[in-house]
N, CA, C and O atoms as a MOPAC input file, in Angstrom:
PM7 MOZYME 1SCF
protein

 N    -38.57700 1   -29.04100 1   -33.37100 1
 C    -37.53200 1   -28.56500 1   -34.25000 1
 C    -36.47300 1   -29.66200 1   -34.39200 1
 O    -36.20700 1   -30.43200 1   -33.47000 1
 N    -35.90800 1   -29.69200 1   -35.54200 1
 C    -34.91900 1   -30.72000 1   -35.79200 1
 C    -33.61100 1   -30.39100 1   -35.06600 1
 O    -33.28800 1   -29.22900 1   -34.82000 1
 N    -32.88800 1   -31.42800 1   -34.74000 1
 C    -31.62900 1   -31.26800 1   -33.98600 1
 C    -30.59100 1   -30.48400 1   -34.77400 1
 O    -29.91400 1   -29.62100 1   -34.21600 1
 N    -30.45900 1   -30.76700 1   -36.04100 1
 C    -29.42800 1   -30.08800 1   -36.84000 1
 C    -29.72800 1   -28.60700 1   -37.00100 1
 O    -28.80300 1   -27.80900 1   -37.15400 1
 N    -31.00200 1   -28.22000 1   -36.96900 1
 C    -31.37100 1   -26.80700 1   -37.08200 1
 C    -30.90600 1   -26.06500 1   -35.81800 1
 O    -30.38200 1   -24.95400 1   -35.89000 1
 N    -31.10900 1   -26.70300 1   -34.67900 1
 C    -30.65900 1   -26.10500 1   -33.41900 1
 C    -29.14200 1   -25.92900 1   -33.41400 1
 O    -28.63700 1   -24.88900 1   -32.99000 1
 N    -28.42000 1   -26.94000 1   -33.88400 1
 C    -26.96500 1   -26.86800 1   -33.93700 1
 C    -26.49500 1   -25.76900 1   -34.88600 1
 O    -25.55800 1   -25.03200 1   -34.57800 1
 N    -27.14800 1   -25.66500 1   -36.03600 1
 C    -26.79500 1   -24.61900 1   -36.99700 1
 C    -27.03900 1   -23.22600 1   -36.41300 1
 O    -26.22700 1   -22.31800 1   -36.58900 1
 N    -28.15700 1   -23.07100 1   -35.72300 1
 C    -28.48200 1   -21.77800 1   -35.10900 1
 C    -27.44400 1   -21.42500 1   -34.04200 1
 O    -27.02500 1   -20.27100 1   -33.94200 1
 N    -27.03000 1   -22.41200 1   -33.24800 1
 C    -26.01500 1   -22.20000 1   -32.21900 1
 C    -24.67300 1   -21.82500 1   -32.85400 1
 O    -23.99200 1   -20.91300 1   -32.38400 1
 N    -24.30400 1   -22.52300 1   -33.90900 1
 C    -23.05200 1   -22.20100 1   -34.60200 1
 C    -23.10700 1   -20.80900 1   -35.21900 1
 O    -22.11800 1   -20.07600 1   -35.17500 1
 N    -24.25300 1   -20.43300 1   -35.79500 1
 C    -24.40800 1   -19.11000 1   -36.38700 1
 C    -24.24500 1   -18.02500 1   -35.31500 1
 O    -23.57100 1   -17.02000 1   -35.54300 1
 N    -24.86400 1   -18.23100 1   -34.14500 1
 C    -24.73800 1   -17.24700 1   -33.06000 1
 C    -23.29200 1   -17.13800 1   -32.56900 1
 O    -22.81900 1   -16.04100 1   -32.26900 1
 N    -22.60000 1   -18.25400 1   -32.48600 1
 C    -21.18100 1   -18.21800 1   -32.09000 1
 C    -20.34400 1   -17.48100 1   -33.12300 1
 O    -19.43600 1   -16.72700 1   -32.77100 1
 N    -20.64700 1   -17.69700 1   -34.39500 1
 C    -19.90100 1   -17.01900 1   -35.45900 1
 C    -20.14800 1   -15.51200 1   -35.41000 1
 O    -19.21600 1   -14.72300 1   -35.57200 1
 N    -21.36900 1   -15.12300 1   -35.19300 1
 C    -21.68700 1   -13.68700 1   -35.10100 1
 C    -20.95700 1   -13.06600 1   -33.92300 1
 O    -20.41000 1   -11.97100 1   -34.04600 1
 N    -20.93900 1   -13.74300 1   -32.78500 1
 C    -20.23400 1   -13.21800 1   -31.61700 1
 C    -18.73900 1   -13.11000 1   -31.87500 1
 O    -18.09900 1   -12.15700 1   -31.43100 1
 N    -18.17700 1   -14.08400 1   -32.59400 1
 C    -16.74200 1   -14.03400 1   -32.89400 1
 C    -16.42800 1   -12.89800 1   -33.84900 1
 O    -15.41200 1   -12.22100 1   -33.68900 1
 N    -17.27400 1   -12.68100 1   -34.82900 1
 C    -17.03600 1   -11.58200 1   -35.77400 1
 C    -17.15100 1   -10.23900 1   -35.07600 1
 O    -16.33800 1    -9.34800 1   -35.32000 1
 N    -18.14000 1   -10.07800 1   -34.21600 1
 C    -18.29100 1    -8.82200 1   -33.48200 1
 C    -17.09900 1    -8.60600 1   -32.56300 1
 O    -16.56800 1    -7.49700 1   -32.50600 1
 N    -16.66400 1    -9.63000 1   -31.84500 1
 C    -15.50800 1    -9.50300 1   -30.95400 1
 C    -14.24800 1    -9.16600 1   -31.71700 1
 O    -13.43400 1    -8.36500 1   -31.25900 1
 N    -14.08200 1    -9.77500 1   -32.88300 1
 C    -12.90500 1    -9.50200 1   -33.69800 1
 C    -12.95600 1    -8.09600 1   -34.26900 1
 O    -11.92700 1    -7.42600 1   -34.35100 1
 N    -14.14000 1    -7.64000 1   -34.66500 1
 C    -14.28800 1    -6.30000 1   -35.23600 1
 C    -14.02900 1    -5.23200 1   -34.18100 1
 O    -13.39900 1    -4.21500 1   -34.47100 1
 N    -14.50100 1    -5.45000 1   -32.97800 1
 C    -14.30700 1    -4.46500 1   -31.90700 1
 C    -12.90900 1    -4.59500 1   -31.30700 1
 O    -12.28600 1    -3.58500 1   -30.97900 1
 N    -12.41400 1    -5.80400 1   -31.16100 1
 C    -11.15700 1    -6.02200 1   -30.45900 1
 C     -9.92300 1    -5.61900 1   -31.22900 1
 O     -8.96500 1    -5.12700 1   -30.63300 1
 N     -9.91300 1    -5.81200 1   -32.53700 1
 C     -8.71000 1    -5.50200 1   -33.32200 1
 C     -8.32000 1    -4.03400 1   -33.29500 1
 O     -7.14800 1    -3.74300 1   -33.05700 1
 N     -9.22500 1    -3.09100 1   -33.52200 1
 C     -8.80400 1    -1.68800 1   -33.45900 1
 C     -8.28600 1    -1.29300 1   -32.07900 1
 O     -7.33300 1    -0.52200 1   -31.96900 1
 N     -8.90800 1    -1.81700 1   -31.03200 1
 C     -8.42500 1    -1.48900 1   -29.68600 1
 C     -7.03500 1    -2.06600 1   -29.45900 1
 O     -6.17500 1    -1.41500 1   -28.86800 1
 N     -6.81900 1    -3.28100 1   -29.92800 1
 C     -5.51600 1    -3.92300 1   -29.77300 1
 C     -4.46400 1    -3.17900 1   -30.58200 1
 O     -3.34500 1    -2.97400 1   -30.11300 1
 N     -4.82000 1    -2.77700 1   -31.78300 1
 C     -3.85500 1    -2.11300 1   -32.65500 1
 C     -3.48100 1    -0.72600 1   -32.14200 1
 O     -2.36400 1    -0.26800 1   -32.38100 1
 N     -4.38200 1    -0.05400 1   -31.44800 1
 C     -4.05600 1     1.28800 1   -30.95000 1
 C     -3.43600 1     1.24700 1   -29.56400 1
 O     -2.58700 1     2.08100 1   -29.25200 1
 N     -3.83200 1     0.30900 1   -28.73300 1
 C     -3.29300 1     0.28900 1   -27.37400 1
 C     -1.92800 1    -0.37300 1   -27.30500 1
 O     -1.13900 1    -0.05300 1   -26.41600 1
 N     -1.63000 1    -1.28200 1   -28.21300 1
 C     -0.34200 1    -1.96900 1   -28.18700 1
 C      0.84300 1    -1.03500 1   -28.26200 1
 O      1.71000 1    -1.09000 1   -27.39000 1
 N      0.91900 1    -0.17200 1   -29.27700 1
 C      2.05000 1     0.76200 1   -29.34400 1
 C      2.08000 1     1.75800 1   -28.18500 1
 O      3.15700 1     2.14400 1   -27.72800 1
 N      0.91400 1     2.17200 1   -27.71000 1
 C      0.87400 1     3.11600 1   -26.59300 1
 C      1.41700 1     2.46800 1   -25.32400 1
 O      2.16100 1     3.09900 1   -24.57400 1
 N      1.05500 1     1.23200 1   -25.08400 1
 C      1.55300 1     0.53700 1   -23.89800 1
 C      3.04800 1     0.28700 1   -24.02900 1
 O      3.77400 1     0.34200 1   -23.03600 1
 N      3.51100 1     0.01500 1   -25.23500 1
 C      4.94000 1    -0.19100 1   -25.45900 1
 C      5.72600 1     1.06000 1   -25.07100 1
 O      6.77000 1     0.95900 1   -24.42600 1
 N      5.24200 1     2.22200 1   -25.45200 1
 C      5.90900 1     3.47700 1   -25.09600 1
 C      5.90400 1     3.67000 1   -23.58100 1
 O      6.91000 1     4.10000 1   -23.01600 1
 N      4.80100 1     3.36200 1   -22.92000 1
 C      4.74100 1     3.51200 1   -21.46300 1
 C      5.71300 1     2.57000 1   -20.76100 1
 O      6.33000 1     2.94700 1   -19.76500 1
 N      5.85200 1     1.36300 1   -21.26500 1
 C      6.79300 1     0.41600 1   -20.66200 1
 C      8.21500 1     0.92400 1   -20.81200 1
 O      8.99700 1     0.86600 1   -19.86300 1
 N      8.56200 1     1.42300 1   -21.99700 1
 C      9.90600 1     1.95600 1   -22.20000 1
 C     10.16100 1     3.18300 1   -21.33700 1
 O     11.24700 1     3.33300 1   -20.77800 1
 N      9.17300 1     4.05800 1   -21.22300 1
 C      9.32800 1     5.26000 1   -20.40600 1
 C      9.53400 1     4.90900 1   -18.93900 1
 O     10.38700 1     5.49800 1   -18.27500 1
 N      8.76400 1     3.95700 1   -18.42900 1
 C      8.92700 1     3.57700 1   -17.02500 1
 C     10.27300 1     2.90000 1   -16.78500 1
 O     10.86400 1     3.08100 1   -15.72000 1
 N     10.76400 1     2.13500 1   -17.73700 1
 C     12.06700 1     1.49100 1   -17.57900 1
 C     13.18600 1     2.52200 1   -17.55000 1
 O     14.07400 1     2.44100 1   -16.70200 1
 N     13.15800 1     3.48000 1   -18.45400 1
 C     14.18800 1     4.52100 1   -18.48200 1
 C     14.11700 1     5.37900 1   -17.22600 1
 O     15.14800 1     5.72800 1   -16.65200 1
 N     12.91100 1     5.72000 1   -16.79800 1
 C     12.75500 1     6.53100 1   -15.58100 1
 C     13.31600 1     5.80600 1   -14.37000 1
 O     13.99100 1     6.41700 1   -13.54100 1
 N     13.04700 1     4.51900 1   -14.25700 1
 C     13.56400 1     3.78100 1   -13.10400 1
 C     15.08200 1     3.68200 1   -13.15300 1
 O     15.73100 1     3.70900 1   -12.10700 1
 N     15.66400 1     3.56600 1   -14.34700 1
 C     17.11700 1     3.52600 1   -14.44500 1
 C     17.74800 1     4.86500 1   -14.07900 1
 O     18.80700 1     4.90500 1   -13.45300 1
 N     17.10300 1     5.95500 1   -14.46600 1
 C     17.66300 1     7.27800 1   -14.21400 1
 C     17.50900 1     7.66500 1   -12.75000 1
 O     18.46200 1     8.14800 1   -12.13900 1
 N     16.33500 1     7.46400 1   -12.18200 1
 C     16.06200 1     7.96500 1   -10.83600 1
 C     16.12000 1     6.89600 1    -9.74800 1
 O     15.93400 1     7.21700 1    -8.57400 1
 N     16.36900 1     5.64700 1   -10.09900 1
 C     16.35600 1     4.57300 1    -9.10500 1
 C     17.37200 1     4.74800 1    -8.00100 1
 O     17.03900 1     4.60800 1    -6.82500 1
 N     18.60700 1     5.05300 1    -8.35800 1
 C     19.64200 1     5.22400 1    -7.34100 1
 C     19.38100 1     6.44100 1    -6.46700 1
 O     19.66200 1     6.41500 1    -5.26900 1
 N     18.85100 1     7.50100 1    -7.04900 1
 C     18.53100 1     8.69700 1    -6.26500 1
 C     17.45400 1     8.39000 1    -5.22500 1
 O     17.57300 1     8.77600 1    -4.06200 1
 N     16.41400 1     7.69700 1    -5.65300 1
 C     15.33200 1     7.34700 1    -4.72800 1
 C     15.85300 1     6.40800 1    -3.64400 1
 O     15.47300 1     6.53500 1    -2.47900 1
 N     16.71100 1     5.47900 1    -4.01400 1
 C     17.26200 1     4.54100 1    -3.04000 1
 C     18.10600 1     5.27200 1    -1.99900 1
 O     18.04500 1     4.93900 1    -0.81500 1
 N     18.88800 1     6.25800 1    -2.41900 1
 C     19.79300 1     6.94400 1    -1.50800 1
 C     19.09500 1     7.98500 1    -0.64700 1
 O     19.48700 1     8.19600 1     0.50100 1
 N     18.07500 1     8.63400 1    -1.17500 1
 C     17.50900 1     9.78900 1    -0.48100 1
 C     16.04600 1     9.64400 1    -0.11200 1
 O     15.36800 1    10.65800 1     0.05600 1
 N     15.52800 1     8.43700 1     0.02200 1
 C     14.12400 1     8.34000 1     0.41700 1
 C     13.99100 1     8.58300 1     1.91200 1
 O     14.86500 1     8.20200 1     2.69100 1
 N     12.91300 1     9.20800 1     2.30300 1
 C     12.72500 1     9.63900 1     3.69300 1
 C     12.60100 1     8.46800 1     4.66200 1
 O     13.08800 1     8.54500 1     5.78900 1
 N     11.96000 1     7.39700 1     4.24000 1
 C     11.78200 1     6.26100 1     5.14500 1
 C     13.12700 1     5.66900 1     5.55200 1
 O     13.33100 1     5.34400 1     6.72100 1
 N     14.04100 1     5.52800 1     4.60300 1
 C     15.35000 1     4.97000 1     4.92200 1
 C     16.15800 1     5.93200 1     5.78400 1
 O     16.88000 1     5.50700 1     6.68600 1
 N     16.03500 1     7.22700 1     5.50800 1
 C     16.76200 1     8.20400 1     6.32200 1
 C     16.25500 1     8.21300 1     7.75700 1
 O     17.05000 1     8.28300 1     8.69400 1
 N     14.93000 1     8.14100 1     7.93800 1
 C     14.37600 1     8.09700 1     9.29500 1
 C     14.79700 1     6.81800 1    10.00400 1
 O     15.13300 1     6.83800 1    11.18800 1
 N     14.77900 1     5.71200 1     9.27800 1
 C     15.16200 1     4.43500 1     9.86600 1
 C     16.63400 1     4.46000 1    10.28600 1
 O     16.97700 1     3.98700 1    11.36900 1
 N     17.49500 1     5.00600 1     9.44100 1
 C     18.92100 1     5.08500 1     9.76800 1
 C     19.14800 1     6.02200 1    10.95400 1
 O     19.98500 1     5.74600 1    11.81400 1
 N     18.41100 1     7.11800 1    10.99800 1
 C     18.54800 1     8.05500 1    12.10800 1
 C     18.10700 1     7.40700 1    13.42200 1
 O     18.75600 1     7.58200 1    14.45300 1
 N     17.01900 1     6.67100 1    13.38000 1
 C     16.54000 1     5.99500 1    14.58900 1
 C     17.52100 1     4.92400 1    15.03400 1
 O     17.75100 1     4.75100 1    16.23000 1
 N     18.10100 1     4.20200 1    14.08000 1
 C     19.06800 1     3.16400 1    14.42800 1
 C     20.33300 1     3.79100 1    15.02400 1
 O     20.91000 1     3.24300 1    15.96300 1
 N     20.76400 1     4.92700 1    14.48800 1
 C     21.94800 1     5.59900 1    15.01300 1
 C     21.68600 1     6.13700 1    16.42200 1
 O     22.55600 1     6.08400 1    17.29100 1
 N     20.47800 1     6.65100 1    16.62800 1
 C     20.13700 1     7.15000 1    17.96600 1
 C     20.08500 1     6.01900 1    18.98300 1
 O     20.48500 1     6.19900 1    20.13300 1
 N     19.60200 1     4.87200 1    18.57400 1
 C     19.50000 1     3.73600 1    19.48400 1
 C     20.87700 1     3.14700 1    19.78000 1
 O     21.10900 1     2.64500 1    20.87900 1
 N     21.78300 1     3.20400 1    18.82100 1
 C     23.10300 1     2.61000 1    19.00500 1
 C     24.06800 1     3.54500 1    19.72600 1
 O     25.07900 1     3.09100 1    20.26200 1
 N     23.77600 1     4.82900 1    19.74600 1
 C     24.68000 1     5.78700 1    20.38400 1
 C     24.63000 1     5.59500 1    21.90100 1
 O     23.54800 1     5.45400 1    22.47000 1
 N     25.80600 1     5.58900 1    22.56600 1
 C     25.79900 1     5.43900 1    24.02300 1
 C     25.24400 1     6.70000 1    24.67200 1
 O     25.29300 1     7.79300 1    24.11000 1
 N     24.72100 1     6.50800 1    25.86100 1
 C     24.17800 1     7.64500 1    26.59600 1
 C     25.32700 1     8.57400 1    26.99700 1
 O     26.46300 1     8.13100 1    27.16700 1
 N     25.02400 1     9.84100 1    27.14400 1
 C     26.05500 1    10.80200 1    27.54700 1
 C     26.53800 1    10.45600 1    28.95600 1
 O     25.72500 1    10.18800 1    29.84200 1
 N     27.85500 1    10.46100 1    29.16700 1
 C     28.35300 1    10.18000 1    30.51900 1
 C     27.96700 1    11.33100 1    31.44800 1
 O     27.76800 1    12.45800 1    30.99500 1
 N     27.86300 1    11.05000 1    32.73700 1
 C     27.49200 1    12.12900 1    33.66400 1
 C     28.57300 1    13.20500 1    33.65700 1
 O     29.76300 1    12.92700 1    33.50500 1
 N     28.12400 1    14.41900 1    33.82400 1
 C     29.05800 1    15.54700 1    33.79500 1
 C     29.95800 1    15.49000 1    35.03000 1
 O     29.48300 1    15.32300 1    36.15300 1
 N     31.25100 1    15.63100 1    34.80400 1
 C     32.21000 1    15.61400 1    35.91100 1
 C     32.23400 1    16.99900 1    36.55800 1
 O     31.87600 1    18.00300 1    35.94300 1
 N     32.66000 1    17.01600 1    37.79300 1
 C     32.76900 1    18.29800 1    38.48900 1
 C     33.82200 1    19.14800 1    37.79900 1
 O     34.77000 1    18.61600 1    37.22100 1
 N     33.66600 1    20.43400 1    37.85300 1
 C     34.64300 1    21.32800 1    37.23100 1
 C     35.99800 1    21.13900 1    37.90700 1
 O     36.08900 1    21.10700 1    39.13400 1
 N     37.04500 1    21.01400 1    37.10200 1
 C     38.37400 1    20.87800 1    37.71400 1
 C     38.75300 1    22.19800 1    38.39900 1
 O     38.25500 1    23.26100 1    38.02600 1
 N     39.61100 1    22.12400 1    39.37400 1
 C     40.00200 1    23.36200 1    40.06400 1
 C     40.70200 1    24.29600 1    39.10000 1
 O     41.41200 1    23.85900 1    38.19400 1
 N     40.49700 1    25.57000 1    39.30100 1
 C     41.11700 1    26.56500 1    38.41800 1
 C     42.62400 1    26.54700 1    38.65000 1
 O     43.09400 1    26.48200 1    39.78600 1
 N     43.35100 1    26.60400 1    37.57700 1
 C     44.81700 1    26.59600 1    37.66900 1
 C     45.29400 1    28.00900 1    38.02300 1
 O     44.66700 1    29.01200 1    37.68200 1
 N     46.40500 1    28.03800 1    38.70700 1
 C     46.98300 1    29.34400 1    39.02300 1
 C     47.43400 1    30.00200 1    37.72300 1
 O     48.00500 1    29.34100 1    36.85500 1
 N     47.18500 1    31.27400 1    37.59100 1
 C     47.65700 1    31.92300 1    36.37100 1
 C     49.18400 1    31.88700 1    36.33000 1
 O     49.85600 1    31.80000 1    37.35800 1
 N     49.69100 1    31.95600 1    35.13300 1
 C     51.14200 1    31.93500 1    34.97800 1
 C     51.74200 1    33.08700 1    35.74100 1
 O     51.17000 1    34.17600 1    35.79200 1
 N     52.93200 1    32.84200 1    36.35300 1
 C     53.55600 1    33.92900 1    37.10400 1
 C     53.86400 1    35.11900 1    36.20200 1
 O     54.28400 1    34.96000 1    35.05600 1
 N     53.65800 1    36.24800 1    36.71500 1
 C     53.94000 1    37.45800 1    35.99200 1
 C     52.79100 1    37.93200 1    35.13700 1
 O     52.88800 1    38.98100 1    34.50000 1
 N     51.71500 1    37.18900 1    35.10900 1
 C     50.57000 1    37.59500 1    34.28800 1
 C     49.64300 1    38.46600 1    35.07800 1
 O     48.78800 1    39.13900 1    34.50300 1
 N     49.78700 1    38.47400 1    36.37100 1
 C     48.89000 1    39.27600 1    37.17300 1
 C     49.45900 1    40.58000 1    37.52800 1
 O     48.80900 1    41.37300 1    38.21000 1

């Protein structure tokens, strides 16, 4: 077979693959682009609205803060003996 025939056949196959890819790819791109845009906007607004709430009230941070407070708190001092009972005020008995 001649060399130029092989090259033409290769170019034809590449062109067919490009046309098929373009035919299949464009509708998917045209429909998914706007949908993804909406999802990006929704996630951005959601993070702005609920971000501070999640930061302030997430359980992991609360447990970590509680553990740190427990570790930093001094141990209870030993209980002192009961002081002697005071005499009742005169005339109360």
